[in-house]
C-alpha positions in Angstrom: 50.9 16.6 44.8 50.2 19.0 47.7 49.0 16.3 49.9 52.2 14.3 49.3 54.2 17.3 50.3 52.1 17.9 53.4 52.5 14.2 54.5 56.3 14.6 54.0 56.4 17.6 56.4 56.9 15.4 59.4 59.2 13.0 57.5 62.9 13.2 58.4 64.2 14.6 55.1 67.4 13.1 53.7 70.5 15.1 54.3 71.6 17.1 51.2 74.9 16.4 49.5 77.8 18.6 50.4 79.3 19.8 47.2 82.4 21.9 46.6 81.9 25.5 45.5 83.8 25.0 42.3 84.3 21.4 41.3 86.7 20.7 38.4 84.7 20.4 35.2 85.6 17.5 32.8 83.5 16.8 29.8 83.1 14.1 27.2 86.1 11.8 26.5 88.2 13.7 29.0 85.7 12.9 31.8 85.5 9.2 30.7 89.3 8.8 30.6 89.7 10.3 34.1 87.1 7.8 35.5 88.6 4.9 33.7 92.1 5.8 35.0 90.9 6.3 38.6 89.2 3.0 38.6 92.3 1.2 37.2 94.5 2.9 39.8 91.9 2.2 42.6 91.7 6.0 43.4 88.7 8.0 44.3 86.9 10.4 42.0 86.6 13.5 44.3 85.4 17.1 43.7 84.7 16.7 40.0 81.9 17.9 37.8 81.8 15.1 35.1 79.6 15.9 32.1 78.5 13.8 29.2 81.0 10.9 29.9 80.2 7.8 28.0 81.4 4.7 30.0 79.0 2.2 28.5 80.1 -1.4 29.3 83.2 -0.3 31.1 84.6 -2.2 34.2 84.5 0.4 37.1 83.9 -2.0 40.1 84.8 -0.5 43.5 85.1 3.1 42.1 84.4 5.7 44.8 82.8 9.1 44.1 82.9 11.8 46.7 81.6 15.5 46.4 81.0 15.0 42.6 78.3 16.1 40.1 77.7 13.6 37.4 75.6 15.2 34.6 74.4 13.4 31.5 76.9 10.5 32.0 76.3 7.1 30.4 76.9 4.0 32.5 74.7 1.5 30.6 75.7 -2.2 31.3 78.7 -0.8 33.3 80.2 -2.9 36.1 79.9 -0.7 39.2 80.0 -3.5 41.7 80.7 -2.1 45.2 80.9 1.4 43.9 80.2 4.2 46.4 78.6 7.6 46.0 79.0 10.1 48.9 77.8 13.7 48.7 77.0 13.4 45.0 74.4 14.7 42.5 73.5 12.5 39.4 71.5 14.5 36.9 70.2 13.1 33.6 72.5 10.0 33.8 71.8 6.6 32.3 72.6 3.5 34.4 70.4 1.1 32.6 71.5 -2.4 32.9 74.4 -1.4 35.2 75.7 -3.9 37.9 75.6 -2.0 41.2 75.8 -5.0 43.5 76.7 -3.9 47.0 76.8 -0.3 46.0 76.6 2.5 48.5 74.7 5.9 48.3 75.0 8.5 51.1 73.8 12.1 51.1 73.1 11.9 47.3 70.5 13.3 44.9 69.4 11.3 41.8 67.5 13.5 39.4 65.9 12.8 36.0 68.0 9.6 35.6 67.4 6.2 34.0 68.3 2.9 35.5 66.2 0.4 33.7 67.0 -3.1 34.9 69.9 -1.9 37.0 71.0 -4.3 39.7 71.3 -2.7 43.1 71.1 -6.0 45.0 72.5 -5.8 48.6 72.9 -2.0 48.1 72.8 0.5 51.0 70.9 3.7 50.4 71.2 6.4 53.2 70.0 10.0 52.9 69.0 9.6 49.3 66.6 11.8 47.3 65.3 10.3 44.0 63.2 12.5 41.7 61.9 12.1 38.1 63.8 8.9 37.7 63.0 5.7 35.8 63.8 2.5 37.8 61.6 0.0 36.0 62.7 -3.6 36.4 65.6 -2.6 38.8 66.7 -5.1 41.4 67.0 -4.0 45.1 67.0 -7.5 46.6 68.4 -7.5 50.1 69.0 -3.8 50.1 68.8 -1.3 53.0 67.0 2.0 52.7 67.2 4.7 55.4 66.0 8.3 55.0 65.1 8.0 51.4 62.6 10.1 49.5 61.3 8.9 46.1 59.2 11.5 44.2 57.6 11.4 40.7 59.5 8.3 39.8 58.8 4.9 38.2 59.6 1.7 40.2 57.2 -0.5 38.2 58.1 -4.2 38.4 61.1 -3.6 40.6 62.4 -6.4 42.8 62.3 -4.9 46.3 62.6 -8.2 48.1 64.0 -9.2 51.5 64.9 -5.6 52.2 64.9 -3.3 55.2 63.2 0.1 54.9 63.5 2.8 57.6 62.2 6.4 57.3 61.1 6.0 53.7 58.8 8.5 51.9 57.1 7.8 48.5 55.5 10.8 46.7 53.7 10.0 43.5 55.8 6.9 42.8 54.7 4.1 40.4 55.1 0.7 42.2 52.8 -1.3 39.9 53.9 -4.9 39.5 56.6 -4.4 42.2 57.8 -7.6 44.0 57.8 -6.9 47.8 58.1 -10.4 49.4 60.2 -10.4 52.6 60.2 -6.6 52.8 58.1 -5.2 55.8 56.3 -2.0 54.9 55.1 -1.1 58.4 54.9 2.6 58.8 55.7 3.3 55.1 53.2 5.8 53.7 52.1 4.6 50.2 49.3 7.1 49.6 49.5 8.6 46.2 51.5 5.6 44.8 50.4 3.3 42.1 50.1 -0.2 43.7 48.4 -2.2 40.9 49.5 -5.8 40.8 52.1 -5.7 43.5 53.2 -9.1 44.7 53.9 -10.2 48.3 54.4 -13.5 50.1 51.6 -16.0 50.5 50.5 -14.4 53.8 51.0 -10.8 52.6 52.6 -10.0 56.0 54.7 -7.4 54.3 51.6 -5.1 54.1 50.9 -5.1 57.8 51.2 -1.5 59.1 51.6 0.1 55.7 49.6 3.4 55.3 47.3 3.4 52.2 44.2 5.2 51.1 40.7 3.7 50.5 41.2 3.0 46.8 44.6 1.3 47.4 43.0 -0.7 50.3 40.5 -2.1 47.8 43.2 -3.1 45.4 45.4 -4.7 48.0 42.4 -6.6 49.5 42.5 -8.8 46.4 45.9 -10.1 47.6 44.2 -11.2 50.8 41.3 -12.9 48.9 38.8 -10.3 50.2 35.8 -9.4 48.0 34.5 -5.9 48.5 30.9 -5.2 47.5 28.7 -2.2 47.8 
């Protein structure tokens, strides 16, 4: 872990969210009703601390969050198409199976959340910190990442295809089985990540310029048809 932190020292860290000193606290059904009403009225959720709201399966497409804390909220199989999160913190939330097509995250922190199989296709992720989060099977096809740090999180078998990555830092992330076709990894430091069974295009051009350690190089060599013998 120490080595990952040392490597990140020169990394341009994501900008932290700007949160209000005392956001309005709404819990449970009251918090869920507020969000449902705001989505129906096409209004923005701003300066709120939303706790334990259950919005499973709800239609919240286009809902905008600004300067909010979302804690323990449930958005499983929720329609959040084109939703935006600006200066927000998501803690212990569950977005598994959620539709987040064309969603937008800026200056946010996602901590100890679950988003199994969530669909972030064509999403834009700027100044985002992800820690302790389960993203297995998530789809990030045609997404754009800039100044993103992923730490102690599972991205196993994600679809990170045809995407653009800029100033990205992985620290102890599980990328086993990830699909990376069409996503250049030049300059991305993957040391400390699990890269077992990742898949690329036929030429493996995505791996050109990626930074890996010796063990990872041996694993990735198999994609190129290289046999390493002592």
